[in-house]
Residue, then its C-alpha position, 0 to 999 in steps of 0.5 A: m471508559c477504559l479500553s481492553i488490550n485488544q481494542m487498543i491493538n485493533a485501533t492502532y494497527f488495523h485502523p482503515s487509514r493504516r490499512r490503505a498505507s500498507v497496501a500502497g506500500w506493497v504496490l510500490l515495492t512490487l513495481a520496483l522489483i519489476a522495473i530492477g528485473a526488466t533493467l537486469s534482463w535488458w543489460w544482460r541481453g545487451t552484454g551477453e551477445t557477442g559476434v557481429n551478427p546477433g539474433l540471426q534466424t538461420s536454416e541449412a540447405e538440405r537435400g530433399p524432394v520438391v514438388q511444384t503444384i497448382l492447388t485448386t478445388g473441384e467436384l467429384n462425379p461419375v464419369r457417365t451419368v444417364q437421366v432416365g425420363s418419361q416421354i409420356s405423361g401419366i400416373i406412376q403405378e409402380l416403382l421397382a428400383d430405389f436409391n442405391s439400387p443396382v440395375r442392368e440394361g433393359q430391367v424394368i424400373a418403373r410403370l405408368e398407369p396404362a389404362m388410357y393408352e390401352a384404350d387408344v390401342a383398341l381404338a386404333r385397332a378397330e379403326l385399322e379393321r374398318t379401313q382394311a374392309a374399305y380397302d377390300l371393298a375398293r379392290l373388289h370394286k376396282d377388279r369388277v369395274i376392270q372386267l366390265h371395261a374390257r367388255e366395254l360396258v363402262s367408260d374409261s373415266e369409271r375405271d380410273e375412278a376405281r383405280v384412284r379409290l383403291r389407291q385412296a383406300a391403300a393410303d388410308l389402310q397405311i395411315r391406320t396401321h401406322s396409328l395403331e403402331k404409334a398407340q402400341l408405342q405409347l403403351d410400351r413406354c408406360t414401362i421404364v426400363s434402365p438403358v445401361d448397367g449402373v447404380v440409382i443415384s437419384r429417384n425424383v418420383d413417388v408412387g401415385q405422383t403425376v408426370a407431365a411430359s408436354l414440354s420436356a421429359p421429366v426426369l425420374f431416375e438418375i443412374a451412374e454407369d460405373l462408380t468405380r471410375m469417377q471424374i473431378h470437374s476442377n476450375v483452374s484459373e487462367a494464370d495457371v491453365g498454361r501449366v495444366e497438361e493432359g496426363q499430368r499426375v494429380e493428387f487430392r483430398v475429400d473431407a470425408h477421408r482427410e487422412t487418405t491422399f487419392e491419386g488421378f490423372v488429367r484427362q482433358v483440359r476443355n477450351a471453354p472459359q467459365i467467367v463468374d464475377s470477371v474471374v475467368t477459369y477453365d475446366a480440368i477433367v481428372y480421372v480417378d479410380n475408386p475401387e473401394l467405393k470411398l468416393k461419392p458424387g458430389m464431394t468437394a475435392e482439394v486438387q493439386f496438380i503436379t506440374a514438376e517434381r524433383d527427388d533428392v535435390l538440394r533445396v532451401r527454404n524460400a525465407a532464404l531467398r527473401a530474407r531482409l536484413p538492416e544495412d548495417l548487417i548486409p555484406a558486400a555484394p558477391v563477385a560477378d559470375h557470368r555463369l549465374d545470370g538470369d531471372d532464376v538467380r537469387t542473392v542469399y545470405r550465407l553464415r560461415g565462420g561467424s561472418l556473413e557473405a552474400v551469394h548468388v544462387r540458381t533456383g529451379i522449382s518451388d513448392g511454396v516452402h522449399s525451392e530447389v537449388i540448381e548451382g551456388l550452394e552445398a548441402g549443409d550451408v547455413l542461410v540466414t532467414g531473417l533477424a529476430l529481436r530475441r537471441e537464438d539461445d534464449s530458452g524461453s518458451g514464449p513472449s512474457l513481460l521481460r521478453g518481447r515478441q519475435a520480429q523479422y526484417 
């Protein structure tokens, strides 16, 4: 059988074995190009670096603010919160206040069903009237006995007995009077009034609910006296509490207003320790003004206690104070200076004229990123913060097959 020209071409060039060989050739060619590119890149990096300090990371000493803080968390609460409860048991008949209701001192906010206590008042009043009648009878009897005794018609014992009965009747009268007052007081307690001016932040009962005041007074409402003034209960660790003092300025943020930084001041550092899982903390009370009512009770605050603050001082990055270099790049130690002695003296590496030199500096406060330099440097000095594997003038935007990750010592 004769094959057509197209069938012969397909059999020759598109045979499966030939197609696999072609793919393998392209893969080998691609790998060879990658290897050549990596070799050329390594050669260019090795021959293109000049000077004795290749790949150094640096930062300049500059002037600016340094704020030393203590970071912790706390909870916002009203300065004064009053819990309004019931001293008697009963059924809630009426509620005259709800959540967020403004209330005034003496305002009626709830009523309990008074029927049982009204009956107690009526019973106590009736017993008082009966006791009053018994007292009047004892008084008349005593007067009559006194008259008869003056005429020597009754004995001394009868006279004394009449006097004692009158005193007993007077005592019974006082008891019934106080019983009536107690019953009336219980009836008055069916009406719940606000003890302070403020805003209701919590209501714990509903109409028809029974409250039982057998062992403790059930809480019906919580009233915040003034929401324009708040306080933060913050937990300060025992390692930092020595730097927190009354009157210190405080900055904090809440999740509801992340773009806003609020301010306050330390009102009190309480001495009572709080131990949780063997961790000792102390409660620092921070007073906060809340004129716009943005802050609400129960919010979690990220609190920063401002323990020290410096404006427009010479500062360096903390990475320059802890820079580590290979032994072949470490310069000679600086000349000893008796003025730079103490725990606050650190050694930094300054880059000047293409060479490194070690310099002693005296540091001050630190904000975690920058440290204050009191002595030893000038503004504009270039300091080494570390050693990188890639060149400083490398225009690459990130790691690739031909460029490794940045590293520091």
